[in-house]
N, C-alpha and C positions, 0 to 999 in steps of 0.2 A: 504494500500500500504506500502511496506517496507520503512524504513527510511534510514539512511546513513551508516549503519554498515555492509551491505552485503546481499547476497541472503538469503531467508528463508531456513531452514533445517527441515526435518521431525523428530520429536521426537516420535518414534513409541510407546514408553511406555505410553506416555500421549496422543498420537494421536493428537498432536497439532503442530503448526508451531512456530518456534522461531529463533532468530538470531544466526549466527555461533559463536559469542563471548560467547554464553551460553553453547556451546557444545565443545567436544574434537575435535581434528584435524581429527579424523577418522569418524566423523559424515557423514551421507550419505544424499545427496540432493535427494528428491523424489517429484513427482507431478503426478497428473492423466494424463494418456496418451492422447494426442490430435490426432484427425484424420483430416488431411487436406481435403479440398473440392475435389471432384472428378475432374479429368482433363483428357484430351486426347492429343495426339501428334498433333502439328500444323506444318505447313511449317515454315521455318525461316522467310519468309515475313510476315506471319500472326502473329508470335510472335513479330517480329520487330514493327509491327503496334501497338501492345499492349504496348510495352515498350515506344514508342514515345507518346502514348496517356495518359498513367497512371502514369508515373514516372518523377522525376527530373533526367534527364539523361545527359550524355556527350558521345560524340563519341570518342572512344579511338584510333581508327585506323582501317585499312583494313586488313582482314585475308589473308592467303596465296593464296586463290582462286582469289584474286585481285578484288573482287566485294562485298563481305559481310563485313558489318561494325560490329565491336565489341563494345558493349555498357557498360558503367559503370553507375550504379544507385546510387544516393546519398540521404542520410537522416541525418540531424543534422549538427552540427558545426564541420567541418573537421579540422579547425585550432586550436580550443581551447579545444576539447574533444578527448580522446583516441579513436582510430578508430578500429572497428571490421569489417573485410573484409570477405565476403562470396563469394565463387566462385563455378561454376558447369560446367559440360559438357565439360571437356577438352578431354574426349573420347566421340565421337558423339553417339555411340550406348547406352550410359548411359543417354539418354535424360531426363529420369524421374527426375533426380537430379535437373534439371532446375526448375521444377514446385514446388517441395517441398521447394527449396531454395527461390523462389519468394513468396510462401505462407508465409514463415517465415518472409521475408522482409516486406510483407504487414502487418503482425501483429505488427512489430516494428513501422511502420508508423501510423497504427491505431490499438491500442490494442483491440478495440471493435470487431475486426475480429477474435481475439483469443477466444478460449473457456473460459467461465467464471472462472473455477478453476485456470487457468494459466495466466489470463489477467494481474494480478498485477506484474508478472515477466517482461512482456513486458513494462509495464509502468515504471518500475525501470530501465531496460536496456536502454530505449530511453532517460532517464534523464542523465544517467551516461556516455553514449557512443554515438558516431556518428557511422553510419553504411554505408558501401559501398558494392555494390553487382555487380559482373560480372556474369550474369546468363548463358551465353554461351561463353566459351573460344574458342570453335571449331565450328564455324557456318557451315562449309562445312560438318563436321561429323554429326552435328545435323540434317541438311537437309536430308542427305542420310542414317542416322542411321548406321554409320560406325565409327569404333574406330579412324582411322587415319585421318590426315589432307589431304588437296588436294595434298600435296607433299609426301604423303605416310609416314608420320612421326608420331610416337607416341610422342605427345607433352609433356607428363608428364615424359619423359625420357631424355630430352635434355635441362634442365635448366642450364647446365654448358656451353652451347654454345650461341653465340650471332647472330644467323643467321635465326631464325624462327620467323615470324611476330607475331604469336599469343603469344608465350612465351615472346618475347621482350615487348609486350604491357603489359602483366601481371607484369613482373619484373620492368618495368618503373613505373607503378602505385604504386607498393608496395614500391619502393624506395622513391616516392614522399609522400605517405600517412604515411609511417612508422607505420602500424597498430600494435596493441598489440596482436591481435589474427587473424589468417587466418584459416577459416574452409572451406576445399575443399571437394566437395560432388561428390560421385561416386556410381555406382553399380558394383558388381563383380560376376563372374561365380562361386559362392560358395553357399553351403546350409546354411552358417552361416553369421550373420551380424558382421561387424568388425569395429574397431577403430584403428587408427595409429597416431603416433606423429613424428615430425621431431626432430632430436637429436643433433643439433649443438649448441643449447642454454643450459641453466641451466638444470642439470640432474634431478631436481625436477619435470620435465615434466613427468617422468615415473610415479610418484605418482599421478599426475593429470590424466594421461591416465587410470591408474588402477581404480581411483575413478570414472571416467566417465563410464567405463565398468561395474563396480559394480552397479552403480545407474541405468544404462540402463537395466540391467538384471531385476532389481526390477520393473522398470517402464513398461517394455515390458512383464513381467510375464513369461519369459523363460530364459534358460541359454545358448542359442545358439548365444552368443556374445563373441568375443575374439579379441586379438590383430590382426591387419592386417599383416600377414606374419612374421613380427618381431616387438618387442616392440618399438624400436627406429630406425628411418631411418636416417642414417648419410651420405648417398650417395648424393652428391650435384647434380648428374645427375637428380635425382628425385625431383619433385616439393616440397614436404614437407621437404625434406632434405635441399635443397637450401634456401627455405623460412625461415627455423628455424635459419639460420645463419645471417639473416638480422637484423639490429637495428630497434627497435621500438621507439616511443616517450617516453617510460618509461625507466627504468634503466636496462632492460633486453632485450634479443633478442625476436623476434616474437615467440609466442606460435603457432605452426603450427600443425593442426589436419586434418586427412583425415577421412571422414565418408563414409563407404562402405555398402550400402544396398545389401542384397542377391538377386541374380537373379534366384536361383534354389529353387525348392520346399523343404520344405513347406512354406518358408518365401518369395517366389519370386513373389507373386501377386502384382499388381500395388498398391493396398491399403496398403499392408504390407510394401512395400518399402517406400512409402510416410510417413507412420507412424514412421518408424525407423528413416528416414532422418530428418524429422522435429523435433522429440523429441531429437535426438542426438545433433542437433545444439543447441537447447535450453539448454540441460544439459551441453554441453561444455561451452556455454556462462556463465551460472551460476557458474560453477566451476572456470572458468577463472576470473570472477568478484570477487569471494570469495578470491581466492588466490593472485590475483594482489593487492587487497586492504589490505590484511593482511601482505603483504610483504614476503610471503613464497618464491616466485620465486626469489626475490632479495636477500634473505638470511640474511636480516638485522633485521627482526622482526618489521619493520616499513612499513607503506603504501608506495607503489611504484607508485601509480597514484595520 
């Protein structure tokens, strides 16, 4: 298991793993691709029963349909460790994101559920961080496999307003937890897989995003991965733009990332979406850990966590 100096990095010349301190800043994090367990779409009631049965949960509030509860799942010491927040399904037709996000969260809780080659990463992450998961932001959309909320609102486009229940729940919890990283999970009607970052924080996030994309191309074994629409999202109407301007418990703003699996062929199968989403979260967490701890985001050359 890694020690206290950061995530492992692949040294391709020696085909071994070593700490980032031994490598240059441009070193690439790699690991064998993991395949999440097969899953199928449930009703929201069925999913809710699982959340209540299997997780340490809290009820965050009622969605705009005035009947569905939105849940937050907890793991670790939220008070004394930096928080990584995972979210999914703000667009209801992107329901697959809920399942790969929950599978990742399961591996944090119990690293034995992860595949052996990446198990040590989860063991390290759960020591250094606490994790919080909102698996379904839009319960009405999840239930009906539709993008919009009951109020016919695209919830990821109204973060600048204070009138939509689902968005207010997310914003309130982010303000309370002050996470260092928020990874928001989606699918998109595109033939390519995409990564995006919010741009109201330190501009070194562009380097982080480029690094994640580069590593994911290596991990996935193809080049069909690119920036989501634009490298940096500075529009506060949109989730990752607003989130990236919020303070974290550290000395920098929240590192806000969007993970978008492809819905179109050839990468649009259920298995392919799950593989991309799961591995993209892991890659994002490892880069975030590496750079938070080395102080690159803070610009001081010192650890910021």
